[in-house]
C-alpha positions, -999 to +999 in steps of 0.1 A: -725+789-259-720+758-241-685+756-232-677+720-232-660+702-204-624+683-214-642+647-214-668+657-242-638+658-261-622+634-283-587+622-274-580+598-304-555+600-326-566+593-368-544+560-365-561+548-333-599+562-345-595+538-378-581+508-354-617+496-350-628+499-385-640+473-404-631+472-445-650+475-473-658+440-488-674+457-522-663+483-545-697+498-537-708+493-506-693+525-490-720+540-477-732+508-451-693+505-444-696+538-433-727+532-409-708+500-394-680+516-388-695+549-375-714+525-350-685+501-337-664+528-332-685+550-311-698+522-289-663+508-285-652+543-274-675+544-249-672+505-235-703+492-252-680+466-274-681+460-311-719+453-317-740+463-286-768+467-312-765+430-326-767+446-364-755+421-383-731+433-418-764+422-437-786+440-416-772+476-421-769+465-455-805+459-454-812+488-435-794+510-462-810+492-491-778+482-505-775+457-532-745+446-551-757+461-581-770+498-578-756+508-543-775+522-517-805+538-530-828+541-501-834+578-485-810+587-462-844+602-440-854+562-442-822+549-433-825+573-398-856+559-389-844+519-396-813+531-374-831+546-347-857+516-340-821+498-335-801+518-320-821+539-294-825+513-267-787+519-264-790+558-261-780+561-294-793+578-325-783+588-361-779+620-370-788+632-409-783+668-426-783+681-457-784+712-475-817+723-500-817+761-508-854+764-497-856+749-462-821+736-451-795+760-443-758+751-453-734+733-436-703+744-431-665+729-422-664+740-387-698+723-383-678+691-392-649+700-368-676+703-339-689+668-347-654+654-349-645+675-318-671+656-295-667+627-275-702+620-274-703+620-313-692+596-339-666+605-368-692+619-395-696+605-431-702+624-462-711+622-496-688+634-524-694+637-557-676+613-589-656+642-596-634+629-565-620+598-580-604+620-602-587+641-581-546+639-580-547+634-544-570+601-542-544+570-542-564+550-568-573+548-605-610+547-609-622+536-642-658+546-656-682+520-635-674+547-607-698+569-618-717+573-586-716+593-550-693+583-527-694+582-492-662+587-464-658+591-434-640+626-422-612+620-393-602+657-389-604+691-403-564+707-399-558+743-415-563+742-453-567+701-453-595+674-450-583+638-438-607+615-451-611+580-443-621+561-479-632+523-476-627+518-509-593+521-506-591+497-473-611+472-504-581+477-525-554+466-498-580+443-479-570+457-443-575+488-427-546+507-423-533+545-429-531+542-465-569+540-467-565+578-450-567+610-480-556+640-475-575+662-493-568+702-497-602+721-482-610+736-519-613+706-536-631+689-509-661+717-505-663+711-542-668+672-543-689+678-510-709+706-526-715+687-564-743+662-555-781+663-556-780+668-514-754+690-514-736+685-477-751+655-473-739+642-437-744+620-412-735+607-381-743+590-345-745+602-312-751+591-275-783+613-266-779+639-238-795+617-202-822+648-192-818+657-156-849+655-130-849+688-129-859+691-168-895+670-163 
């Protein structure tokens, strides 16, 4: 196991982490909103500014195959390929994993914690089942239109709790502040994270490691 240097760890509070986030602008554009905010936060943290890739909101919406009626329907593998073409010029890349009983091993909360803790990586997104909207810990009432999976950003794993940034709350309040952070019991989080077509779907952005001359 490689031991990380102190400089490889994030040293930010949840409030600081979301300070660079943009709010969600529509009820169902959670996924492209999360992509924009992962890119913004990681870029700012590493001194590249808010948008070194010159990617507009509409461009990211297009890459996520988003429209106002059916949200984002593109396969995440296709989205990753499109994003990588744009962000690899600055040394960033998009990573995507999900659990498949025949191909991909099951992700776990410890891996989320490792992603969150790494200074070279963005905060990860996870996709949750629609049952999430019915949870008593979610501070809004979702009507019958919310029958689709929901993407949120994981900010912290702490004991038996998961802290999530929910863009739908930023849409409700028309701003980003601590009211859009949801503290969800671990057991319920895992239930919602598992109960989707691609179980435990997770995405994050990271800085590529520069190869040393001796590696060539």
